[in-house]
Each structure stands twice: as structure tokens, then as C-alpha cells.
N, C-alpha and C positions, 0 to 999 in steps of 0.2 A: 502495630496498628491494627485493631478490632475494623471490620467492615461496619460503614455508618449506615445504622436502621431506619428505615422510613418513618416519620411520626405518622399516628393513624390521620387519614385525611390526606397526606402527603401528593399530590400529581406526580403521575409518573412521566406526564410531557415534562418535566424537568431534568430526565436522565438524559435525553440527546442534546441539551445544549451544553449539561457537564462534557460529554463526549465531543464533540463538536470543537471545544475551546483546547482539546488534547490534541486532537485530530488537524484542525487547521496548522497549530503549531507545526508539527511534526510533518505535515505534507509539504513544510517547507523542499523538504529532499528534491521535490520535483523541480523546483527551479535551479538546481546546482549548474545548469547547461550555461545560465548568467554569468557563473564564475569563471566556465573554462577559457574561455578567450582572454581573460585578462590574467589568469593564473598563467595561461601559456606564453604569453608575453612576458610578464615578470619574470616567472622562474625558468623560462626556458624548458618546457614540457612536449610533449606530445601530446596529440588527441587523448592517446591510449591511457599517456600516464596522467593527464588530467582527469580522466574517468575512474581512478582508482579510488577517489575518497568515497565517492556516489558508490561504486561497485563494493567495497567494502561495509559500507553502510546499510548497503540492502542485502549484503552476507549476514551482518551480524543483526539484524532485523529477524532474517528467520530462524538464525540459532539462538537467539532471546527468547522470540516466540516460543520456540519448541522446548529449550529448557527451564523457561521460566513460565509455561501454561499453567501447570499443576500449582505452583507458587501462588499465581495471579488467583487463581480458583478458590485457593485455600485462605490467601489472606483479603484477599476483597477488592474492589475497583480502586478505594483511595490506596492503597498502599502503593499499587501497582503505577498510578497516574502520579503520585510522588516519585517514583524510581523513576521516571520515565524523564519529569521534569528536571531532577537533579543530573542525569547523563546526558538528555539531550542539550541543555544547558552548557554544560562543562564543556561539551566536546566545541560547542562554538568559541569559548573563552580559550580553550587548549590550541584548538585553530586559528585564532587572534592570536597568539603569541609565537604560532608557525610562520604567518604571513608577516609577522614583524619583524622576525629574525631571519627570513629567507629560508627556513627549514622544513622542508618539503613534508619528511617523516612525520612531524607534528602537526601538519592539516591532517594528513591520511589517517593519524591516529587518535588526533581528536576528533574529527569529523565524520570520519568512519568506523573507528573500532566503538569509541565510548560513547558518540552521539548514536551510532548505531545500535547499541544497546538501549539509547532511550527509545528509539524508534518501535522496535521490537515489544517492548513491555508498555510503552502507550497506545501502541496501535489494537494491541488483543485487551489491553484494559478494561473497556467499557462492553466487549462482544457478548460474554454470557449475561451480564448484567440486564443488557439491553434484552435479550432473547426472551429471558425471565418476565422482565415486565409486560414483555408484548408476544407470548408466546403465539396470540391470533393474527399476527402481521409481522413474522421473521424479518420477510425481505425487506420490507417496507424501516422496520426500527434500526436495521442494522446499514441500508442504504442510507438512513440519514446521517447517521455519526461516520460511517466510514466516505460517504460523501465530500467530510471535511478535509480528510486526508490527498482526498482528488483535488480539492478546491484551495489547496495552501497555499499554491504556485501562483495562484491568481493574485494573490494579496502579494506572494513573496517575491515575484519576478520583477513587477514594476518597481515593487520599493526598495529590491536589490539592484536594480538596472541606475534607481534616480542617487542612491548612495554611491554607488560608482563615480557616478557622474560628480556628484558633490565634493566626495574625498578624493578622489583621483582612483584610476585604475591600477597604480602602481602598488607595490607587496603593502607600503604604508596603509594606503586607502583600503586596500584589502581588509587587511587587518581590522583596520576601524571598524569597515560593514561588518563583519565576523564578531567581532566586541557590540555592536548596538542589535545584532540578534539575538545574541544569546541572552544579555538582559532584557529584553523584550518580550520573548518568549517566555522565559521564569513568572515574569508577572501574569502573561495572558494562560499559563497553563496551570498557574495557582487558583485562577477563577474555577476549573474544573476539578481540583480537588478539594475545595471547601464547597463545591456543590453538590456532590456527586453522592447517591442512596441507592440500598439495596431493598429489594420486598421484605414484609417485615412477616415475619413467620410466626403465628399465635399456637399456644400448647393449651388446648382444652380442656376441662376438668378428668376427662376419660383418659388423659396421659398421652394422647395421638397427637403426631404434629399437624398441624390445622394448614390451611392452603394458605400461600402469600397472597398478599395484598395485588389482585388483578388473577387472571387466569392460572389454573394450576400449569404447571412446567415439567412436572413428573409424571405424564402419563404416555400410553403407547410403547413404542418400542426405546428401549434403552440400551446404551453399548458404552463400555468405559474408555478410556482414551487406551488403557493398555490393549483393549478387545480391538477397539478401532485399528490399529495399525496391522494388525494380525488377518484385515479382510482385504479381500481384492479390491475393492470399493474405494477405500481409502488412497489404494496407489494408483487406481484409475482417475480420483479427483486431483491427485499428484500431478501426475502427467499434465491432465487438463489446464489445472493451474499453472503448472510450469510454463505449458505451450503458448497460453495466449498473455501471460506476462511478459516473455521472451520478446514475442512479438510487438508487444505494445512499448515495451521500456526500450527497445532498438529505436523507435523515432524520438522516444519523450527525451531519454537521456542525452542525446547530440540535437536537439530539436533548433537551436539558434543557428550554430554553424551549417544544418543541413539544410535550411530553408535559401539559407545566403549563397550556395555551394550550387545548390539546383537551377538559381535564378541570377547567376553571377555573370554571365555572358547575354544576359536580356538586353532588351532595353529599357526595363524599369528592375535594376540590380532591387537586393533589401536591405534596405539601413541596419544600423545594429539596434535601435528604437524599434525599427519593425519587426525584427527578428526576436526582441523581447516580448513584442505585444501579440506575436506567433505563439510563442510559449505560454502566455496568459491565456490564449484561446483556448490550447491544448486542455490548459487546467481546467477551464470551463467546462469543455467535454467532457474531461475527465467527470469532475465533479458532479455536472446534470447526468452522465451516464449512471454513477453509482445509483442514484436514488431513482430516475426513469426505469433503468431496466431492470432493477431489482426491485422494484414495485410492481414492475409486471410480470417479473417472474412469480409474483400469489397470483397470478392469474393465468397464466398458460404455464406453469410448470418448472421446475430448473432445468429437465435433461431439453425441454423446448429453446430456453432462453440460449443455452450454450449452444445449440446447433447453428444459433443465430450468430454469436459473438464469434465462433469459430469458422463458421463455411461463408456467412457474409463477410468478415475480416479479409480470408483470403482473397474473396476479390476487390476488396478494395486496395488491399497491398498490390497487387496483379496491376490496376488501374493506374497506381503511381507507378509502377516499374515501367509501363508499357507509355503512358499518354503524362506523366507528372509535368515533364519540364517544359512540354508545350501549351499549359495552362496554368496560372498561378490561381485563380479559383478551385480547379481541380485539384491539384495538389494539397491546397488546402482544406477542401471538404473531404476526403477520402483521409486524411490524417486527422482530423477530428471525430469522425465517424470510427477509426480504429481506438482512438484512446477513451470514446466513450463506451466501447465494447472493452478496452482494459479496465477501465474503472466499474463498468459494470461485473465484471466478473469477480473482481475481490466482493465488490458488494454482495453478489448473490452466494458466495460461496458458504459464508457462514449457514444461511437458510438452505442450502444443499445439503450440509452437515449434520443438521436439525432433523431434516427429512429424512436422512437415513439412518442417521446414530440415537436421536431425541437430543434431549437438553442435558442430560446429563452427563457433565464434566467436558460439552462443547468447546468449551472454552480452551482447553488443554487440548483437545482432537485440532480444533483451529491451529492452536499454537505449532504444534507438531507436521499440521501440513504447509504451513508457510516455509517452511524448509525448501519448498519448490519455489518459492519468491527469494532464496538465496542463491539457489541454484540458476534461475532466470535474471537474475540479479549480476551475475558474472556472465551469463551466454550472450546476452541481448548488447550490451554496451560492447562486448568483447567481439563479437561477431561484426555489428557497424563500426567500432573504429579502429578494428585491425585490418580488415578488406579495406576500408576508406584510407589507412596509411599504407597499405601495399598499393593501390592502385595510384597512389598520387606519386609513388617512387617509381612506379612505372610511365610516369609523364602525364596520367589521366586526368581530367576535370569536371567540374560539373557535376551532373545526375549520374555519371558513367561512375564516380567513386561509390556509386551505395546501389547500381543494379543486382548484382550479384548477393549482397545480402538481402536485399527485400526477396530474392525467390528462395533463398533461405527460408527464410520467415514464412513463407505460403507454404513451402513442405513441413513446417514445424505444428504450424495451424491446423493443418490434414490430418498429422498424427492426433493433435490432441482432440479433433471433430471423432475419429474412430475411437478414441478411450471413452469420449461420452457416450458412443453408442453401447459400450459394453458393460456401464454401469446398471446395477439389478440392485432389487432389495437385499439387504442384509440377512444371512442365515440366521436361523433363529437360535444356534450353536452359539451364535456372540451374544446375544441379550442377556440382560442380568433384570431378575426382578423389579418390578417398579411398581408403587413406591418405594424408594429405600428409607429405612429407618434413618434417622440424623446420624447416630454413631456408627452405622454402616457406609454412609457417604463419606463421614470425616475419615473412618481407616482406609480406605480406599484412596481417597483422594492424598493421602499420605504416604501410598506406596511410589 
């Protein structure tokens, strides 16, 4: 499937909606916590076990993005979005079969493994294309698209809760909800497949490769994907992303049961529907942070914005650990800020990569960096769920289930803060000549 080239006069502002249709769909992953309590009740699972499909999905997201990044660069966004559509929707259908037959391993395999591949390929599918269309505003452009991934749960959380209420929260009701998700998202993602375009490259009479529609994207420092992973800058960014994601995903994956536990012994306990509403609020903060903070990074710089994400994020975690169970508004406010930083970190990282490594193969570099997300997808839920399960076995309840895990998150954010301070410009020995001839670009992408 060859990349669809934009015709003359085609507006670059049609690319973000195409990306949004995919990202809003795969962003359903952030609403997984709505399915955790029904699955635990219907199939007799622990909190750690019910997190497994989500954890595996995030692992596969990072791995498929890393290994598929070069293929996405080579085959273009339409190919990538088609692969994402097939895998993500098929994952839901397999999970539906698993729920209907009460075979939990099928849910893990379908949603986590197959669907996770769709998450990874779908996530990186528009990134390099957007940066090539908007080299003048990379933070804003990637923020608009990646905002959809954060906002997916804003739609999926209440929608999933309503389906479980209508269909029932037993295994058959869960199966039907998974089935509806799979079919609906297939239709919605198809819109992005049909709409997406890549910039047109014209070849003048002199035979030189001309500029794409919009500003040139192959000027300044350029580093190949192979060269990028050999630089200390890449691994500093890997640590930064991993720590920021671990801290955010720890709350997000267990959001619904967490807020219920924090205020279970208060005079105003949190209902199931209110907990689902809290998940939707977190999704809104996640989504707003992706466009708001990433656009701010275009003004104040990437290093400064990550200082905010990591430093202020640690203070927010400390506030929840010390005072969260005494004030519901304080708990919600701090969680919203943390999730806005979590989303902002995702949306800003492609622009940070572009600043350091240029636009050449930035999609492939981004894919490799997302292995940090795979690691964080295991660490965050594992830290929070494992500690909560052990504290519950020790007879503790409420906010005391989470105190230790929050202090660990503060330490991880401090590690990320130090890594951000170590980022410096890439040494010239890693640079490649720019602009590259089209044949050279194709040859290196195939390596």
C-alpha cells in the first residue's frame, strides 16, 4: 500500500483529524479500569491479575512501535493505520470470545497481545507525517493528534460503564461490550485511513528533489534511527519518558478502584458511576495536557516543560500521599495535574526528538523510544497493584493501601528530573548530511 500523496492545494489541517480518528479509538486503553471490577467479580481475579491485559497491551505498544517504526516510515501512514485498525478491532473480538467462554487467557491474548500491536502501530502512524506537515509548530501538531489518545477514555469510560449497566456485568455482558467496542472502533478508524495524506514532493526540471508542500523538513541537524540509539541523549529521553509514564499510569490504570478506596470510610463514599466519572475527568486532563503543555513547549522549550512535568509532578504525588484522604477536591485536583503532565509528556516527546535528532526518521526514533512506555506499562500498574494487594493482605484499608507506592513514584520522578538535566545537543559525529537524496533516504530506511 503506497502512501497517499496530497494533491495540489490540499490543506495540511486535514491531517490532524485523520490522526485523531485513530488516536481517539486506541485511547480506549485508558478506560481499562472500568472493566477491572466486573472482570474480578465475574472471573474471580485479583487486582494484579485484572491489570494483565492492560499491562501486556502497553508492553506490546512499545515493542510494536519500536520494531514497526521503520516500516511505518517506509510504507506511510495509511498502511500503518490499516494495520492498527485490523489488530485493535480483532483484539476486542478475541477478548469478547474469551469473556463469553470465561477463558481469561483469551482476553489477555486478544486485548493485550493482538490489540497491543494495534496500539503501537496506530500510535506512531501519524507522528512523522504531522511533523513533516508542521515543522514550524511540531509541539502543537503532535499534541493535537496525541491528544486523541489521552481523550479516548473520555468517550470510552462512560460509554463502557453504560454498556456494562445495560448488558450486565457478568461474563456475557462483558463479552457483548467488547464486541460492540471492536466493531464500532473499526468503523471510526476507517475514517482516518481514508483521509490521511503525506506531503507532495515535486521534482523540478533540474532533477533535484523539491520541497514538500509546506516548509522543508530536512534542514538542520539530522540523525538516523540507528545513530540515535547510540547517543546518550536518546537514553536520557528514554529514562525521562519511562519515569513520567510510570508515575502517571500508576494512577490511571487503577483510577476507579483507587478513588473508591481512598474515601470508602468517609461520610461520602464514591459510587461506581462517580468513579467512572473520575476516570473520564482524568482522561480530560490527560487530553488537555497533551495539547496545552506541548503547545507551551513550543514557547518555553522542551527541557523547561519537562522540569515542570517531573518536578511539580513529584509535589502533586506528595500532596496526595500526605493529605489526599482528607479532602476529595485536593485528591482530584492533584490527580488531574499529574495526568495532565503524563499526557503532556507523551505529546512533547516527539518534538523533543525533533529538536535533538531532526525530522529524518523521527518516526522510527520515536518508535524505539516507546519501549520506555512498555517498561512503564509494567512498572506502574505492578507497583500500585502489588503493593495494594500486599497491604490488603496485611489488613490495611483505604488510603493506606497506596502510600508506599506513591513515595516510590516520587523517587522515580526525581530520577527523571536528573536525566532531563543531563540532556545536551547531539555530538556532530552522529549527524548525517542533510538534505539527503531520495535514494539515500530509502536505502537507509530499509536497513
